[in-house]
C-alpha positions in Angstrom: -15.2 9.0 -36.5 -17.7 9.1 -33.7 -21.4 10.1 -33.9 -21.2 13.5 -32.3 -24.9 13.9 -31.5 -27.3 11.0 -31.0 -30.9 10.7 -29.8 -30.1 7.6 -27.8 -27.1 5.7 -26.5 -28.5 2.4 -27.7 -26.3 2.6 -30.8 -23.2 3.5 -28.8 -20.9 0.9 -27.2 -21.5 0.5 -23.4 -17.9 1.4 -22.6 -18.3 4.8 -24.4 -21.6 5.9 -22.7 -19.6 8.0 -20.3 -18.1 10.2 -23.0 -21.5 11.5 -24.0 -23.3 14.4 -22.3 -27.1 14.8 -22.3 -28.2 18.2 -23.4 -31.6 19.4 -24.7 -32.9 15.8 -25.0 -29.9 14.5 -27.0 -26.6 13.0 -26.2 -23.5 15.0 -27.3 -20.0 13.5 -27.8 -17.5 15.1 -25.4 -13.9 14.9 -26.8 -12.3 15.8 -23.4 -14.1 12.9 -21.7 -13.1 10.6 -24.5 -9.5 11.6 -24.2 -9.6 11.1 -20.4 -11.2 7.7 -21.0 -8.5 6.7 -23.4 -5.7 8.2 -21.3 -6.5 6.0 -18.3 -5.4 2.9 -20.1 -2.6 4.6 -21.9 -1.1 6.1 -18.8 -1.5 2.9 -16.9 0.4 1.0 -19.6 3.1 3.7 -19.8 3.6 3.5 -16.0 3.9 -0.3 -16.3 6.4 0.0 -19.1 8.5 2.5 -17.1 8.6 0.2 -14.1 9.8 -2.7 -16.3 12.4 -0.5 -17.9 13.6 0.7 -14.5 13.8 -2.9 -13.3 15.8 -4.0 -16.3 18.2 -1.1 -15.9 18.7 -1.9 -12.2 19.5 -5.5 -13.1 21.9 -4.4 -15.7 23.7 -1.9 -13.4 23.9 -4.6 -10.7 25.5 -7.0 -13.1 28.1 -4.5 -14.3 28.8 -3.6 -10.7 29.2 -7.3 -9.7 31.8 -8.0 -12.4 33.4 -4.6 -12.6 36.4 -5.7 -10.6 37.2 -8.7 -12.9 40.1 -7.6 -15.1 43.2 -9.1 -16.8 45.2 -8.3 -13.7 43.2 -10.9 -11.8 44.4 -13.7 -14.1 47.8 -14.4 -12.2 45.9 -15.0 -9.0 43.5 -17.3 -10.7 46.4 -19.2 -12.3 48.1 -19.6 -8.9 44.9 -21.0 -7.5 44.5 -23.4 -10.4 48.2 -24.4 -10.1 47.8 -25.3 -6.5 44.9 -27.5 -7.4 46.9 -29.1 -10.2 49.7 -29.9 -7.7 47.4 -32.2 -5.9 46.6 -34.2 -9.0 48.4 -36.8 -11.1 50.4 -34.2 -13.2 51.5 -31.3 -10.9 53.9 -29.9 -13.6 51.3 -29.4 -16.3 51.3 -25.5 -16.1 50.3 -25.3 -19.7 47.1 -27.1 -19.0 46.4 -24.8 -16.1 47.0 -21.7 -18.2 44.7 -23.1 -20.9 41.9 -23.7 -18.4 42.3 -20.1 -17.0 42.3 -18.6 -20.5 39.2 -20.7 -21.4 37.4 -19.6 -18.2 38.2 -15.9 -18.9 36.9 -16.2 -22.5 33.7 -17.9 -21.3 33.2 -15.2 -18.7 33.7 -12.5 -21.3 31.3 -14.2 -23.7 28.6 -14.6 -21.0 28.9 -11.0 -20.0 28.6 -9.7 -23.5 25.6 -12.0 -24.2 23.8 -10.8 -21.0 24.4 -7.2 -21.8 23.2 -7.6 -25.4 20.0 -9.4 -24.2 19.2 -6.7 -21.6 19.8 -3.9 -24.1 17.4 -5.7 -26.5 14.8 -6.0 -23.8 15.1 -2.4 -22.8 14.9 -1.3 -26.4 11.7 -3.3 -26.9 10.1 -1.7 -23.8 11.1 1.8 -24.9 9.7 1.1 -28.4 6.4 0.0 -27.0 6.2 2.9 -24.7 6.9 5.4 -27.6 4.1 3.7 -29.6 1.6 4.1 -26.9 2.7 7.7 -26.4 2.2 8.3 -30.1 -1.3 6.8 -30.0 -2.3 8.9 -27.0 -1.0 12.1 -28.7 -3.0 11.4 -31.9 -6.2 10.6 -29.9 -5.9 13.7 -27.8 -5.2 16.0 -30.8 -7.9 14.4 -33.0 -10.7 14.6 -30.5 -10.0 18.2 -29.3 -9.5 19.5 -32.9 -12.7 17.7 -34.0 -14.6 19.6 -31.4 -13.1 22.9 -32.7 -13.8 21.9 -36.3 -17.5 21.3 -35.6 -17.8 24.7 -33.9 -16.0 26.4 -36.8 -18.3 24.9 -39.4 -16.2 22.3 -41.1 -18.4 20.0 -43.1 -19.4 17.0 -40.9 -18.3 14.4 -43.5 -15.0 16.1 -44.1 -13.9 16.5 -40.4 -11.8 13.4 -40.5 -10.0 14.4 -43.7 -9.5 17.9 -42.3 -8.0 16.7 -39.1 -5.7 14.3 -41.0 -4.6 17.3 -43.2 -3.8 19.8 -40.4 -1.9 17.1 -38.4 0.1 16.1 -41.5 1.0 19.7 -42.1 2.2 20.0 -38.5 -0.2 22.8 -37.6 -0.9 21.5 -34.1 0.9 19.7 -31.2 0.6 19.0 -27.5 2.2 21.2 -24.9 4.1 19.7 -21.9 0.8 20.1 -20.0 -1.0 18.1 -22.8 -2.9 21.1 -24.1 -3.5 21.4 -27.8 -1.5 24.3 -29.2 -1.2 25.9 -32.7 2.2 25.8 -34.3 3.7 28.4 -36.6 7.0 27.9 -38.3 7.7 25.0 -36.0 7.1 26.9 -32.8 4.1 27.3 -30.5 2.0 30.3 -31.5 0.2 32.8 -29.2 -2.9 32.1 -31.2 -5.1 29.5 -29.6 -5.9 26.2 -31.4 -9.6 27.0 -31.5 -9.0 30.5 -33.0 -6.6 29.0 -35.5 -9.2 26.6 -36.8 -11.9 29.2 -36.8 -9.9 31.9 -38.5 -6.4 31.2 -39.7 -7.0 27.8 -41.3 -10.4 28.8 -42.6 -8.6 31.1 -45.1 -6.1 28.5 -46.0 -8.5 25.5 -46.4 -11.8 27.2 -47.4 -13.1 24.1 -49.3 -13.5 22.3 -46.0 -15.7 24.9 -44.4 -19.4 25.7 -44.8 -20.1 29.2 -46.1 -20.6 31.8 -43.4 -24.3 32.6 -42.9 -23.6 36.3 -43.4 -22.0 35.6 -46.8 -25.3 35.4 -48.6 -25.2 35.8 -52.4 -21.9 37.7 -52.1 -20.0 34.6 -50.9 -16.7 34.1 -52.6 -17.2 30.4 -52.9 -15.9 29.3 -49.5 -17.9 26.3 -48.3 -19.0 25.0 -51.7 -18.7 21.2 -51.8 -16.2 19.7 -54.2 -17.2 16.2 -55.1 -14.3 13.9 -56.0 -16.2 10.7 -56.4 -14.0 9.0 -53.8 -15.2 7.3 -50.7 -12.6 8.5 -48.1 -14.3 6.7 -45.2 -12.9 3.4 -46.4 -9.3 4.7 -46.7 -6.5 5.0 -44.2 -5.2 8.4 -43.3 -2.3 8.1 -45.7 -4.5 6.9 -48.5 -7.0 9.8 -47.9 -4.2 12.3 -48.2 -2.9 10.8 -51.4 -6.3 10.7 -52.9 -6.9 14.3 -51.9 -3.7 15.4 -53.5 -4.6 13.7 -56.8 -8.0 15.3 -56.7 -6.5 18.7 -56.1 -7.9 19.2 -52.7 -4.5 19.5 -51.1 -1.1 20.5 -52.4 
């Protein structure tokens, strides 16, 4: 995860300086600017992939159109042509040889056509797979960065934000709308409740252990916000490993 507030940008990669805002003498990480920064490359790559896919599809359509008229009915004409050529040779009566040549040509043509179609379909499939991979990365970056900002405001423990985001995404609590806005999901459908409110209120009740105790709770707090040490260094794990370790520790169900 990123350092959300730093005194200086000296410890931050030069390429990421633009995603921090200076306020009150410190530099604050801006998830929206980071998402825009990442989206530039992702969108450019997606556009390139779409162009390549369209090009391949055009070539494929042109090929089908070019040979669309070649059918078995064309074979007699081809045989007549080959026969006329054979008549000018040493053995003008060898119709069997002419028919064999025509059949061989037809088979070769069919084989080349099938090979070409298979290769193009494979190329298009590879382009679509790469495009979907980049779309998935963009979605994860967008969701993670925006939800991290909401989690900070809601009082999620700083060293648990990454685990918290992994959990709510795994549970399918959030998604992106058609306009790329982060939305809260309930029972598999977009909710009228905003994503920020969901993290601040709805999910606070469900995942209390990730949140700091409210200031007004005082001595009467019910225990929300108390840290639960598991003795596990989650920072060195992948998202899947973190979730598995959390389940074994009883942090998630």
